N, C-alpha and C positions, 0 to 999 in steps of 0.2 A: 966960777959960776956958769961960764959957757960950757965947760966939760960936763958939769952936772946935767945940764939940759940935754946934751948929746946922749948921755947914758940913759936918761929918762925916756928920750924918744926911742932909742934902740930897744929898751925893755918893753915898751908899749907895742912896738912892731912885732917882737918875738911872741908876745902874748897873743897878739892878733892873729899871727900865722898859725899858732898852735890851735887856737879856737876855730879857725877856718878848716884845718885838717880834721878836727874832731867832728865839726858839722858835716863835712864831706863824707866821712866814714858813716856817720849816722844816716845821711841821706841815702848812701849806697845800700846800707843795711835795710832801710825802709823800702827801697825799690826792689830788693831781692824777692824772687818768686818763692812761694811756699809750696813745696812738693813733698809727698811722702817718700822716704828713702828706706832702703834696707841694707844691712851689712851681711855679706855673703858668708855662709858657713856650710860645711858639708852636710848632705842629707842623703837618705835612701829613698829610692822610688821604684815602683813596679809599673811599667807601661805595657800596653798591648796593642798589637796591630791586627785588624780584622779583615777577613777575606770571605767573599761569598763562596759557598761550597755545595756540592751535591753528594748525596749519600747512596751507597750501593752495598748490598750484601756481599759477604766474603766470596760467595759463589752464587751466581744467578744463572740457572739452567732452564732452557726451554726443552721440555720433554716431548720428543717426537716419536711416532711409531716407526718401527723398522720393517714392519710387514703391513700389507694391505688387508682389509677385511671389515667385518661388522663388529662394533662394540657390543659384547654380550653382558658385560658387567662393569659398573663404575664403583670402585672400592674406596676412592679417596674422598675425604670430606674437605670442602673448600675452606681454606684458612687454617687447617689443622697442621700440627707438626708431624712430619713424616721422617722415617728413618731410611738410610741408604739401603737399597735392595728391597724395600717394601713395595708390594704390588699395588699399582694405582688403577689400572684398567686391564680388562681382559678382552682380547680380540678372538673372534670365533676360531676355536682350535681344530674343528673337524677336518677341514681341508689340509691343514698342516700336519695333523696326526696321520692322515692317510698317506701323505707324501713321505712322511718319515718311515711308515711301514713298508712302502714300496722301495725306499732306499735300502732298508734292512734286507729285503728280499733280493734286491739287486746285488748286494754285497755277498749274500750267501751263494747266489748263482755264480758270481765272479770267482769266489773262493773255490767252488767245485771245478770250474773251468781251468783255473790255475793249477789245481792238484792234478787234473787229468793231463794237462799239457806237460807237467813236470814228469809224470810217469812215462808219457810218450817219449820225452827227451831222454830219459834214463835208458829206456829200451833201445832207442835209436843209437845211442852211444855204444851200447854193447854190440849191436849188430854191425856197427861200423868197424869196431875193433876186429870183429870176425870177418870183415870184408864182405858182408852180406848186402849192405846198402851202399849207395854212392855218397860222395861229399854233398851233393845237392839235396838228397833226402835228409841227411843229418842237419844241414843248415836250415831246411824247412821246419824241422822239428824244433830247432832252437828259436826260430822266429815265432813259431806258434806259442812257445812258452813265454817269450818276452811280451808278446801281445796280451797273453792272459794275465801276466803280472801287471801290465799297464792298465788293463781293464779293471782289475781288482783295486788298484790305487784310485782310479777314477770313481769307482763305486763307493769306496770309503769316503772320498771327498764329498760325493753327493749325499752320503749318509750324514756327515758332519754338518753340511749346509742345511739339510732337512731338520736335523736336531736343533740347530740354531734358530731356524725359522719358527719351529714349534715353541721354543723357549721365548722367542720374541713376542708371542701372542700374549704373554704376561708383561705388560708395560710397567717397568719398575722405576723407582726414584733412584737417580744416580748419586745423590748426595743427601745428607741430613739437612733438614731445613723446614721452611714453612711453605705450604702449598698455596698457590694463588687461586684465582677464579677460573672456572672452565665452563664452556658451553657444550661440552661433550656429554651426550646422554646415551642410554642403551638404545641400540639400533642405528646409531650414527655410523656411516661408512667412512673409514679413514684410509689414507694411502701411505705407502712407505715413504718416509722422510718428507711427508707433507706438512701441513700446518701443525703448530704446536698444540698438544692436547692440554697441557697445563704448564705453568712455570713453578719452579721450586727454588726458593732463595734460602741460602744458609746465612742466617742472621745472627749467629753466635758472636761473630765479630763483624764490624762494619767498616768499610773503606770510605773515607771522606776525601773527595778530590777537590782541589782548588789550584789557583795559578798565581805565580809571581812574575813581575816584569823581568825580561831577560837581563837587563842591566843589574838588577838587584841580585839575581842568582850568580852572575859573573863576579860581582863584588864579593859575595860570600865565598865562592870557590877560590877566589884569589886570596882571601883572608885566611881560609882554613887549609888550602892546598889541594883539595879534591872534593868531588861530590860526596863521596863516602864519609869524609871527615866533616863536611858541612851537615850531613844528615845526623851524624853522631852528636854534633854540637847543639842541635835544637833542644830546647827544654820541652817538658810536657805541655800540650796545648789543651785548650778548653773549647767547648762547643756551645753556641747559643742557638736554641731551636727557634722555629718560626713563631711560636707563641710567646717568645721573649724570655723563656726560662733557660737556665744554664743546666746543661746535661751533667748528671751527677758523677760520671766517670771521666777521667782525663785520658787523653790520647797521646800517641807518639807518632811523629813524622818518620816514616820508614822508607820512602822512595822520593827521589827527585828525578824527573825524567831528563834524559840527555838530549831531548829533541825540542827545538823551539817551534811553536806554532807560527807558521808564516803569516797567517791572517791577523793574529792578535799580537804577535811579538812577545808572547809569554811562555813560561815553562810550567808544566803541570807538576804538582806535588800530591802526595797521598799520606793521609794520617789514618792510623788504625785505632778504633775504639772498641772496647768490649761492650757487649749488649746482653747481659744476663737477664735483665727484666724484659727484654724485647721491646723497649720503648722506641728505639730507632727503627725506622721502616725504610726498606730499600726503595729508591726512587725519590726520597724526600730531599729537601734542601735545608741548609743551615748556614751559620757563620762560624768560621774557625778563628779563634783568637790566639795569637802567638805572644806570650809574655816576654818582656825584656827586664831583667833585674839589674838595677844600677845602684851601687853602694858608694857612699862617700863622694857624691857628685854635687855640683853647684846648680841650684835650681832658681830660676827667675820667672816672674810673671811675664806672659806675652805682652801685657800692657806696658811693660818696661822697655819694649823694643820698637823699632820701626825698620822699614825695609826700603832700600834704594837699589834698583836694578838687581833684584833677587839676592841682595846681600843684606844681612841682618846686623843692626847696630843697637847699642844701648848707651846710656849716658852715665859715666862715672862722675862722682862728685869729687873734684880735685881742687883743693884750696878754695872751697866754697863756690866753685863754678862747675857748670855742666861741661863734661868733656866727652865728645863722641868717640865710641870705641867699637870697632867691628868685631863681631863674635861668630863663632861656628857652633851650631847646636846639633844635638843628636837627632837622627832622621825621624824618630818616632816621638810624637807628643800627644798630649790629651786635649789639645785645643785651648788650654788655659795656661800651661807652663812650658818653659823650655829647659832642657838639660844642656848646660853650657859645656862645650868640649874645649874651646880655645877662646882667648880674648879677655877673660876675667879670672881672678884668683881669689882664694879665701881671704877674707878681710876687706875686700873692696866694698865701697859704699856706692850704690847706684840709685838713680831715681826710679821709684817703683811704679809710677803711673804717669800717663800723659807725655810719654817720650816724643810722640809725633808733634806736640805743640812747642817743644823746646828748640832752642838754637844753640849753637856752639858758643860757649862762654857765658851763657845766661847765669847770673848770680842765683844761687840757691840758698834760701833762708836757712840759717843754722838751726838744726833741730837734732835731738838725740836719735842716732841711728839705731834701728832694731834689726836683729838677725831674723832669718826666715823661721826660726824656731820660736820667735816671740821673745827673744832675749832683751 
């Protein structure tokens, strides 16, 4: 009878302990915080990084006069397309035509003097052979001939200079392009290599200049091995204009400067864009967008992370509890998501929101985990 009582008491204690454990588990479950979670799966993303840029024509030329004089004709129409070699202005030709004629006359005179000196030298050499004249007289004849030859060369040089000056009275466009504005009118006096008469910009292709921090360029060149290989690695870039529209043609980065700007600590880059419609204007500004294609990457919301001393952390859900995990993310982001490069793997379940409110070991209410694709 006494043994039966002992067994009865032991059975009651065992039932009581089991009931307490069940109640404790139920209480812990009731105390667990409810947070949305996601199960990580590979995804594809296209990100872009933007930089302020300035636009310049492929060639931007200030057309200056090479001779002085009075403008007698203005042939260029402001804003019009001009061809290389097309005459834009005419400077008074009369004084330069007269100088050219004088130069021609001087050449003719010098040629005659040279011919006479040559005849004299030939005669003197014959007389010298016959011992009629002395060495001094022969040398004098040779010197006279050499002087005549030099005078002829100088006259021809003056003729060439006069011809050039006469041709320079027609101020021509050195490149194909669009003519700018000009204040030059008929009667304006201009001076050689003075102020620009007009600007001509070749806008068939546009150069777009922007800058990257020196550290980023050094990182890229270390990754690819050289500046040339870094340039070749860049994908096509896009251009956002000041009105917010996206330029319809894509460009290509073709130059990375090898010089660091001491003032800003940045390195200049250049992208080339075609401009068949003439929509881009030299001197304008825009934003260059460099795309980064990432395939099969792990993407998490930025709300799923928190930072401590410039280090980024996320909470994995392990055995129903929040476990802090340091992660490394891709340098470019859209302000909403991070691409995780280290610290998480496919299949991990993380807390999707409110990471900054969690603490290590916080119980997370059991809930069906969904993938980023809505699985």
